[in-house]
C-alpha positions, 0 to 999 in steps of 0.5 A, a space after each residue: 252214692 257220692 260225690 266226686 271233683 277233681 282235675 287233670 293236667 297238661 305241663 302247660 297248667 300244672 298242678 293244682 294246689 291242695 288247698 283248691 282240691 280240698 275246697 272242691 270236695 268238701 262243699 260236696 260233703 252232703 253228697 258223701 257225709 259218711 268219708 271223705 278221701 283225695 289222692 294227687 299223682 306222683 309230680 316227679 313221674 311226669 310232668 302231666 298228672 291228676 288230682 282227685 276227690 271224694 265224699 262218700 256216702 257209704 251203701 256197700 262195703 261199708 268199711 272196705 269202699 274207700 276212695 280215690 281207688 285204685 288197681 293192684 299197682 296204683 296206676 288207676 286211680 278212680 272217683 265214683 257215684 252212683 252203683 253199679 248193679 251186676 257188680 258181683 258179677 263182674 267181680 268174679 268173671 275178674 278174678 277169675 282172669 287174674 285180678 286180685 280185689 281189695 274190697 268188695 265194693 262194686 268201685 274196684 270193679 271199675 280199676 279192674 275191667 278198665 286194665 281188661 277193656 279199656 274204654 269199652 268197659 262201658 258197654 258192661 256196666 249195668 247201673 246209674 254212675 258217673 266217674 272219673 278215672 286215671 291212668 298214669 301211665 297213659 297220662 289219660 282222664 276217662 269221663 263217664 256217665 251213665 246211659 240215662 242221665 240218673 248221676 250227673 257231672 260237669 267239666 270245664 277245659 281251660 288254661 291247660 287244666 281239665 276241671 270236673 266234679 258232680 256239682 257246678 258249686 264244687 267247679 266254682 272253687 277254683 281261683 279262676 272260675 267262670 261266673 258269666 252268665 250265658 244269655 242262651 241257657 237263660 233263654 233255655 231256661 225260660 222255656 224249659 224251666 231247665 238248662 238242657 245239656 250240655 250247656 249250664 248257666 255259665 259260660 266255660 262249664 259244660 254238662 257231660 251228656 248222659 251215655 257219654 264218655 270225655 277222654 283227656 290227653 294230658 299231654 296234648 292237652 286235648 279232649 274228646 267225646 263220644 256216645 256209647 249207647 242209643 236206646 234201641 227204639 226200631 219202626 217194625 218190632 217182632 210181629 209174631 211175638 203175642 201179648 203173653 210173650 211180651 208181658 212175661 219179658 217185662 215181668 221177668 226183666 222188671 223183676 230182675 231190676 229190682 232183685 239187683 237193686 235191693 242190694 245194700 248194706 244199708 237200710 231201704 225203702 220206697 217212695 210210694 205215690 199210689 201211681 201205676 209206677 211207684 206200685 209196681 215197683 213197691 210190689 216186685 219189692 215186697 214179693 223179692 225181699 224178705 223183710 217188709 218193705 218201708 214205703 213214704 209219701 207226701 201230701 198236700 191240704 188241697 185234695 187236688 194235690 193230695 194222693 195219700 188216699 191212693 198210696 194208702 190203699 196200696 200200702 194196705 194192698 201189699 202190707 207195707 210199713 208206711 209213713 206220710 208227711 204234709 207239705 205246707 206253704 211254710 214249706 217254701 222256707 226251703 227255697 234258698 236251700 234248693 236254690 243252693 242244691 240246685 247250683 243254676 235256676 231250676 223250676 220244676 217245682 215239684 223238687 219242693 215235696 222231693 226234698 221233702 220226701 227224701 229229706 222224711 225217708 232218710 230219717 229211716 233209710 239210705 236208699 227208697 227205689 223209686 218208679 221214674 222212668 215209666 212214663 217216658 218208656 211206656 208212654 204214660 204222659 198224656 201229652 202222648 195222647 195229644 200227639 197222637 190226637 194231633 198228627 191226625 189233624 194234620 191231615 186236614 187241609 191247611 186252612 181247616 187247621 189255620 181256623 182251629 188255631 184262631 183265637 176263637 177259643 180263647 173266649 170259651 167258658 170255664 170254670 173249675 175243674 173245666 176251666 182247667 181243662 179248657 186251658 189245656 183245650 186251648 193250648 191244644 188248638 193253638 198248635 195244630 197250625 204248626 209243625 209237629 215238631 214246633 208244636 211239641 216244642 211250644 207244649 213243653 215249654 214254660 213261656 212258648 216261642 210267642 210268650 218269649 217274644 213278648 216277655 224278653 227285653 229288647 237288650 236281651 233279645 240282642 244278646 241272644 241274637 236270634 238263637 232258639 231254645 226249641 232247637 235242643 228238642 228240633 236236634 233230637 227229633 232230627 236224629 231219630 228217622 223213626 215214622 210213628 211220631 209218638 214214638 219219637 216223642 217218647 225217644 225224645 223225652 228220654 234225651 231231654 225231658 228225663 234227664 235234665 228235669 226229673 233225674 236232675 230234681 231226683 238227683 239233687 233233691 235226695 243227695 241233698 238229704 244224703 239219700 241214694 234213689 234207685 230208679 228199676 224201670 231205668 235199668 238199661 235191659 228194661 229201657 231196651 226192652 220198652 224201645 223195642 216194644 210195639 206202640 200198641 202195647 203201651 198206649 190204647 186210647 186214653 190208657 197209657 202203660 196198658 202193658 205195665 198195667 195189664 202185666 203186674 194187675 196184681 200188684 195194683 189194688 183194684 180201687 186205683 186201677 183206673 185213676 188217671 195220672 196225676 203229676 207230683 205237684 204242688 198248689 202254686 195256684 193257690 199259695 201265690 194268690 194266698 200266704 205266698 202272694 207277699 213273697 211273689 210281689 216283693 221279688 218279682 215287682 222289685 225295682 231290683 229284679 225289673 232293672 235286669 233287663 232282661 224281661 219288659 217289666 209291663 209284661 212281669 207286672 200283668 202276669 202277677 196282676 192277672 194271676 192274683 187277681 184269679 183271671 189266669 193262672 201263670 203260677 208255672 211261669 211266675 215261679 219260673 221267674 221267682 226261682 230266676 230272680 232269687 238265684 242272680 241275688 244269690 249266684 251273681 249278684 255276690 260270689 255263690 255262697 258255701 252253704 244255704 243263705 235264709 231266704 230273708 238274705 235274698 230279699 233284702 
């Protein structure tokens, strides 16, 4: 797990000075604290060239895996972030074909596989990866990102150069790097709480989407991109296969995915929440490892958000060496660090416990396995049940659906847990008059379409010129001709919420601490198996991830088998009414914030007032606005800092 940076240039662009590449590389030291390397193509050989930088977190072949790394004659150079889990098998195959290896690292497989297959190499890789490969003979740069988007890669094409890096902060070290905020990216963020690919917060810089490659021809100063993989969802899975057959395939495939992720030359452990996914991964680790498994959990004083009890039950059931850490409100002192590491606004508040959990685990291990991906692949989210119910309501006459969507439900009473359930009912009924795609886009919004129209300042709306953030999800739906809307929705989440939110959160938070996270459920073979399964195996009534629960019931403690899914949440609701209320009000109600002409001041004041008074829970929306304002103070009002600032400096 590492950080990469670099640039390829045409004759018109010309070489980049060494100081720029060093800045780009060294600002990624948190991703790779163990080693550093740079490489420049020989200037005398051609007018076109490249410069590559790398920071290394040593996981495999600790002594020999220095990067950039080359083929036998040095004509192919690579910098790589991630893990190729089938590297041993590829290494043996390539040796039989005559390739000579100097290391036993997974990185060296890339240069020899490229020599053998060219760009088609991507279909052979099993792992999580982002890499940049420079072919000196052809004057060609190849960038690529793994199938499901576990590792990030951003790029910029300007003035005869193609710049690339693991993180935005690296690209911003170039002297002419753009810092013009993209208004559409801001609108996307307000809707989704993240900025979806290919856009970034800055105009002129893009994210390479998952399962995509980019090829830059330096002589022509031209690049093209393409997609090399799609999850094989289909309408008609094989009907003849029994449930037992599917369960056997799942157990065999997921066990193999865990097995190859135990390959490491450094200590490894697992994140354990006590939920189905992390429990299964931990249980398989325990079965496949000859060493005790170390597990790590985060808890809160607020029982509604505390998962320690169910995590302890799993740890006792499986016999792991278990550690726990409590997160308190003062943990938000980590906020400037979060803002700095994520580079652009990112408002999934579970990034807070994810970073604390990563830092906690990193004290003992360098690699941690996670349960990410189970909900999207195996239909685990409660919202998929809502999608199914809404589909039934769609069959009702239009006048009935309009009546259900009218305002009468807003007056329904509720308190405590009933109040929380009532909010879900209100949100559900409020969307039944919309089309299925519009409804899901609203459900997945922090500020939905109607709320955004009231929130955005008229001047900001004019800048957007009719742009609609929901178009990102709509385009994903249109690309999927599946008849089953629940299945289409899980596939849309695989292409949006999973890479843009969940995997971004985990990668940035863990790499900020020098920790590598591996996700067996997101192994391509597991994903392909899940995509081919009948939907009925994944969800039945209120039970999501049905086949996971049944296939691996032996690994789940009896008391945890019927637990409802609970998100990795943070008690912002209570914190914003208590310890963090001064922070909230001093930032969002300041003249500095309200005068930016992004949002209507009266609407922002109303959100704060309704929340602190206890009338409505706006915590997710207020957190989003707080993150955006503090990010602007850090990265727009001044040049982005070279290290995380103090919170006090953002409040002055």
